[in-house]
C-alpha positions as CSV (number, residue, x, y, z in Angstrom):
1,M,21.9,56.1,-20.4
2,R,21.7,52.6,-18.7
3,I,24.8,50.5,-18.3
4,S,24.4,47.7,-20.8
5,P,23.9,43.9,-19.7
6,L,26.9,42.6,-18.2
7,K,28.3,38.9,-16.9
8,I,28.3,38.8,-13.8
9,A,29.7,36.5,-11.0
10,V,28.7,36.7,-7.2
11,V,30.9,34.7,-4.7
12,G,29.0,33.4,-1.8
13,A,24.9,33.0,-1.8
14,S,24.2,34.0,1.5
15,L,21.8,37.4,2.2
16,G,23.9,39.5,0.8
17,G,25.3,37.2,-2.2
18,L,21.2,36.6,-3.2
19,S,20.3,40.0,-2.4
20,A,22.9,41.4,-5.3
21,A,21.8,38.9,-7.3
22,N,18.3,40.0,-6.9
23,V,18.6,43.6,-7.7
24,L,21.1,43.2,-10.5
25,R,19.0,40.6,-12.1
26,Q,15.7,43.4,-12.3
27,L,18.4,45.9,-13.9
28,G,19.2,43.2,-16.8
29,H,22.3,41.8,-15.6
30,D,23.1,38.1,-16.0
31,C,24.0,37.3,-12.2
32,Q,25.9,33.6,-11.4
33,I,26.1,32.8,-8.0
34,F,29.2,30.6,-6.7
35,E,28.9,29.1,-3.6
36,A,31.0,26.4,-1.0
37,F,28.8,25.0,0.8
38,P,27.1,22.1,-1.0
39,H,23.3,23.0,-1.0
40,G,21.4,25.6,0.0
41,F,20.8,27.0,3.1
42,H,16.8,26.6,3.6
43,N,16.9,25.0,7.1
44,R,20.2,27.1,8.3
45,G,19.7,28.3,11.8
46,G,20.3,31.6,13.9
47,A,17.4,34.2,13.8
48,L,17.6,37.9,12.9
49,G,15.8,39.7,16.0
50,S,14.2,42.3,13.4
51,V,13.8,42.7,9.7
52,D,12.9,45.4,7.6
53,L,10.2,43.8,5.3
54,R,10.0,46.8,3.0
55,L,14.1,46.6,2.2
56,L,13.6,43.1,1.6
57,R,10.6,43.6,-0.9
58,Q,12.5,46.0,-2.6
59,I,15.3,43.6,-3.4
60,R,12.8,41.1,-4.4
61,G,10.9,44.1,-7.1
62,N,8.0,44.7,-5.1
63,P,6.5,41.0,-5.5
64,Q,3.0,39.8,-5.2
65,P,1.0,40.5,-2.2
66,G,1.3,37.5,0.3
67,A,4.9,36.6,-1.0
68,L,6.2,37.3,2.7
69,H,4.0,35.2,4.5
70,H,6.5,32.4,5.6
71,I,8.6,35.0,7.1
72,R,7.7,35.1,10.8
73,G,7.2,36.7,13.5
74,H,9.5,38.5,16.0
75,G,12.9,36.7,15.8
76,H,13.1,35.3,11.8
77,F,14.4,32.4,11.2
78,Y,17.6,33.2,8.7
79,G,16.3,29.9,6.6
80,D,12.6,31.9,5.6
81,L,14.7,35.0,4.5
82,W,17.1,32.8,2.7
83,T,14.6,31.1,0.9
84,Y,12.5,34.5,-0.2
85,L,15.6,35.8,-1.9
86,Y,16.5,32.5,-3.4
87,D,13.2,32.3,-4.5
88,G,13.7,35.9,-6.6
89,I,16.1,34.3,-9.0
90,P,16.3,31.5,-11.3
91,A,17.3,28.3,-9.4
92,D,19.7,27.8,-12.2
93,S,22.2,30.1,-11.5
94,V,23.0,29.3,-8.2
95,H,25.8,27.0,-8.2
96,F,26.1,25.1,-4.7
97,G,29.3,23.0,-3.9
98,V,31.4,25.2,-5.6
99,D,34.7,26.8,-4.3
100,I,36.8,29.4,-6.1
101,Q,40.0,27.8,-7.1
102,E,41.7,31.3,-8.3
103,V,40.6,34.5,-9.8
104,T,42.4,35.1,-12.5
105,A,43.1,38.9,-14.6
106,A,41.7,40.7,-11.6
107,D,43.4,44.5,-12.7
108,S,41.6,43.6,-15.9
109,D,38.1,44.7,-17.7
110,H,37.2,40.8,-17.5
111,P,38.4,39.4,-14.8
112,A,38.2,35.5,-14.6
113,L,37.3,32.8,-12.0
114,R,38.6,29.2,-12.2
115,V,36.3,27.1,-11.4
116,K,36.7,23.2,-11.8
117,D,39.6,23.7,-13.9
118,Q,37.5,26.1,-16.4
119,V,38.4,30.0,-16.4
120,V,34.8,32.0,-17.0
121,A,35.3,35.5,-17.6
122,F,33.1,38.2,-16.2
123,D,32.1,41.8,-16.6
124,L,32.5,42.7,-12.8
125,I,32.8,40.1,-9.6
126,I,31.6,40.4,-6.4
127,G,32.9,39.0,-3.3
128,A,29.7,38.2,-1.0
129,D,32.0,35.5,1.0
130,G,31.4,36.7,4.3
131,G,33.3,37.4,7.3
132,K,36.3,35.3,6.2
133,S,36.3,36.7,2.8
134,A,38.7,35.3,0.1
135,M,38.1,38.1,-2.2
136,R,38.8,40.5,0.2
137,A,42.8,40.5,-0.4
138,L,41.9,41.5,-4.2
139,V,40.7,44.8,-3.1
140,T,42.2,46.0,0.4
141,D,45.4,45.3,2.2
142,K,43.3,45.8,5.7
143,C,42.1,43.1,7.6
144,P,40.0,42.4,10.8
145,T,40.9,43.4,14.0
146,Y,39.2,41.4,17.0
147,A,37.2,43.3,19.8
148,G,38.1,41.5,22.7
149,Y,35.1,39.3,23.1
150,T,32.9,36.7,22.0
151,L,29.3,36.0,21.7
152,W,28.7,32.0,22.3
153,R,25.1,31.4,20.8
154,G,22.6,29.0,21.7
155,L,19.8,27.6,19.6
156,V,17.4,24.7,21.1
157,S,13.9,24.6,20.6
158,T,11.5,25.7,23.0
159,E,9.7,22.7,24.2
160,G,10.3,21.7,27.6
161,I,12.4,24.4,28.2
162,A,12.1,27.4,29.9
163,G,13.9,30.8,28.9
164,P,15.0,32.9,27.4
165,P,17.8,33.4,29.9
166,L,18.7,36.9,31.2
167,G,21.6,37.9,33.2
168,R,24.2,40.4,33.6
169,R,27.6,40.4,35.9
170,I,29.8,43.0,36.1
171,I,33.6,41.9,37.1
172,D,36.2,44.5,37.5
173,G,34.1,46.9,35.1
174,C,33.8,44.6,32.5
175,V,30.3,43.0,31.7
176,Y,29.5,39.3,31.3
177,E,25.8,39.2,29.6
178,T,23.3,36.6,28.2
179,L,19.8,37.1,27.1
180,G,18.1,35.6,23.8
181,F,14.5,35.6,22.4
182,A,12.2,33.0,20.7
183,C,12.1,32.4,17.0
184,A,10.4,30.3,14.2
185,G,12.2,27.3,14.0
186,P,12.9,25.4,10.1
187,P,9.5,24.1,8.8
188,G,7.8,21.8,10.8
189,T,9.8,22.0,14.1
190,G,8.0,24.9,15.8
191,T,9.6,27.9,18.0
192,M,13.5,27.6,19.2
193,W,15.4,30.0,21.3
194,N,17.5,32.3,20.0
195,C,20.6,33.5,22.8
196,G,23.8,34.3,23.7
197,V,26.5,34.8,26.4
198,Y,28.8,37.5,25.7
199,M,32.0,37.6,27.7
200,A,36.0,38.8,27.5
201,T,38.0,36.7,25.8
202,P,42.0,36.5,25.0
203,E,42.9,36.9,21.2
204,V,45.3,34.1,21.4
205,E,41.8,31.4,22.3
206,V,40.2,32.3,19.4
207,E,39.9,31.6,16.1
208,A,41.3,34.3,13.6
209,P,38.8,35.0,10.8
210,T,40.7,33.2,7.5
211,R,39.5,31.2,4.7
212,N,36.0,30.1,6.2
213,R,32.6,31.1,5.1
214,Q,31.4,31.6,8.4
215,V,33.2,33.2,11.4
216,G,32.8,31.4,14.2
217,T,34.1,27.5,15.1
218,T,32.7,24.4,14.6
219,L,32.7,22.4,18.0
220,R,33.4,18.9,18.5
221,S,31.9,19.5,22.0
222,V,31.2,22.1,24.3
223,P,33.7,23.1,26.7
224,D,33.8,21.9,30.2
225,W,34.1,25.1,31.8
226,F,30.6,26.6,29.9
227,V,27.6,25.1,31.7
228,P,29.5,26.1,35.1
229,F,30.6,29.7,33.8
230,T,26.9,30.5,33.5
231,H,25.7,28.8,36.2
232,A,28.5,31.3,38.5
233,L,27.9,34.2,36.6
234,F,24.1,34.3,36.0
235,G,22.0,32.2,38.7
236,T,20.6,29.2,38.6
237,R,18.0,29.3,36.1
238,N,20.2,31.0,33.5
239,G,22.7,28.2,34.0
240,Q,19.4,25.6,33.6
241,F,19.0,26.9,30.5
242,W,22.2,26.8,29.3
243,D,22.6,23.4,30.5
244,A,19.6,22.4,28.7
245,C,21.2,23.9,25.5
246,A,24.5,22.4,25.3
247,R,22.7,19.0,25.7
248,H,19.9,19.0,23.3
249,G,20.4,22.1,21.5
250,K,23.8,23.5,20.0
251,V,26.3,25.9,21.2
252,S,29.2,27.5,19.2
253,P,31.8,30.9,19.9
254,H,31.4,33.0,17.6
255,P,34.5,35.9,18.4
256,I,33.7,39.7,17.5
257,W,35.6,41.1,14.5
258,E,35.4,44.3,13.5
259,F,36.4,45.5,10.2
260,A,35.4,48.4,7.6
261,A,37.6,48.6,4.4
262,D,39.2,52.0,3.0
263,R,37.6,50.8,-0.3
264,V,35.1,47.8,-1.6
265,T,36.1,48.1,-5.0
266,R,39.2,47.7,-6.9
267,G,39.0,47.6,-10.9
268,R,36.3,45.0,-11.9
269,I,35.9,43.4,-8.2
270,A,33.4,45.0,-5.8
271,L,32.8,43.7,-1.8
272,L,29.6,42.9,-0.4
273,G,28.8,42.9,3.3
274,D,30.5,41.0,5.8
275,A,33.3,41.1,3.0
276,A,33.4,44.9,3.5
277,H,32.3,45.6,7.6
278,L,32.0,43.8,10.0
279,A,30.4,44.8,13.4
280,S,29.5,43.6,17.0
281,P,25.5,41.9,16.7
282,R,24.8,44.7,19.6
283,T,24.4,47.0,16.3
284,G,21.8,44.6,14.9
285,A,23.6,45.5,11.4
286,G,25.1,42.5,9.8
287,A,22.2,40.9,7.5
288,Y,20.8,44.5,7.4
289,T,23.9,46.4,6.0
290,A,24.3,43.5,3.6
291,M,21.0,44.2,1.9
292,V,21.7,47.7,1.8
293,D,25.1,47.3,0.3
294,A,23.0,45.5,-2.5
295,V,20.4,48.2,-3.1
296,A,23.0,50.7,-2.8
297,L,24.8,48.8,-5.9
298,G,21.8,48.6,-7.6
299,A,20.9,52.3,-7.3
300,A,24.6,53.2,-8.7
301,F,24.3,51.1,-11.6
302,S,20.9,52.2,-12.1
303,N,21.9,56.3,-12.2
304,S,25.5,56.1,-13.6
305,E,26.3,55.8,-17.6
306,T,30.0,53.5,-17.0
307,I,30.9,50.3,-14.9
308,E,33.7,52.3,-13.4
309,A,31.8,55.6,-12.4
310,A,29.0,53.2,-10.9
311,L,31.7,51.7,-9.3
312,N,33.2,54.5,-7.8
313,R,29.9,55.3,-6.8
314,Y,29.2,52.5,-4.8
315,N,32.5,52.7,-3.1
316,N,32.6,56.2,-1.6
317,D,28.8,55.3,-0.3
318,T,30.1,51.9,1.4
319,V,32.8,52.9,3.0
320,A,31.3,55.8,4.9
321,R,28.8,54.1,6.2
322,A,31.3,51.0,7.4
323,T,32.9,53.3,8.9
324,A,30.2,55.0,10.8
325,L,29.4,51.4,11.8
326,L,32.3,50.7,13.0
327,Q,32.1,53.5,15.1
328,R,28.9,52.0,16.2
329,S,30.4,48.4,16.7
330,R,33.5,49.7,19.1
331,K,31.2,52.1,21.3
332,A,28.5,49.1,21.6
333,G,30.8,46.6,22.8
334,H,33.1,48.6,24.8
335,I,31.4,46.8,28.1
336,F,32.3,43.5,27.4
337,V,36.5,44.3,27.4
338,P,38.1,45.4,30.6
339,R,39.1,49.3,31.0
340,S,42.9,48.3,31.5
341,G,44.8,45.2,31.4
342,P,44.8,41.8,30.1
343,I,42.1,40.0,29.1
344,P,40.9,37.6,31.4
345,S,40.2,33.8,30.0
346,P,36.6,33.0,31.2
347,E,38.3,30.0,33.2
348,Q,40.2,33.0,34.9
349,V,36.9,34.7,35.3
350,L,35.3,31.5,36.7
351,R,37.5,30.4,39.3
352,Q,37.7,34.3,40.7
353,V,34.2,34.2,40.9
354,A,34.3,30.5,42.7
355,L,36.5,32.0,45.1
356,H,34.4,35.1,45.6
357,L,31.0,33.2,46.3
358,A,32.7,30.6,48.6
359,A,34.1,33.1,50.4
360,S,30.4,35.7,50.7
361,G,28.6,32.4,50.8
362,S,26.9,34.4,48.1
363,A,24.8,33.6,44.9
364,G,25.3,35.1,41.1
365,S,23.7,38.2,40.8
366,D,24.6,41.8,39.5
367,C,27.6,43.1,40.9
368,D,30.7,45.3,40.5
369,W,34.4,44.3,42.1
């Protein structure tokens, strides 16, 4: 016997939240999505290196052939994926510019959201509000832990800028790396370089994942040390790329926080995506696992006779996958953290490299000190 139609709130309208809404609507449930950002993410920058198109079709419910035509090439533009999922649900079910003021009656069968000073009750609330989830504390006391390194992301048009960067430096057993690929940009903008620099960074220099939606820091300007750092560690060509990216594109730090929730459901509240698990981009699993969560949630509701049974099944499946993902993340990222001793700041590493190059008269290249 299928569970009767439910009134469901989804907090967060990124890929995970939209995936959950698509899947649950196919089962007959009424999903209302609340997003603090004032508008949609059609033109949001960044890219995914690879996308499981079959999984996307499953989430949308096998749409007509050709519906994926605008999801373009290797390095899929985030805005394309978001638009595809957004188009699968009624536009009036997504409420932008709405911050959740409070969750009330969280332990009841009808938890409620206080939105714009109105209290609205639901049968289920799904926290899909990202790595800095505000919903997480309603489900678990466990918190993300800092992995010891930061990924500096860069986005810039490919027009007139040679790339992508490619370089690796090993200092005191710690790897520093730059790499990237070309991807489609927002409609009408051509292609973009989507690139990054991995570097060890002390926790005192990074922003903790607290209230904001996205895991990352908004910069007014790129730090003075950043471009000299890329020159010194990765050589002239890579330094020139990052100089052009800083001047003509966007460069922002994304400290790597890792997390696997010990539980992802409590009563009628469930976590999904980065709210339930965080991993290094080296695993290539961020958006993909959020979409897998949505499919798993739909399967649990399809194969259970009660809400409680469905949420228990979803909890067990997701906690197991999150635990395995955390292990993969730590294995993938251990090379970016010193084997022993304190984590040096990028400025300290830059000074160390400059002294070494001055003494040896050599240029930046792979080496192990």
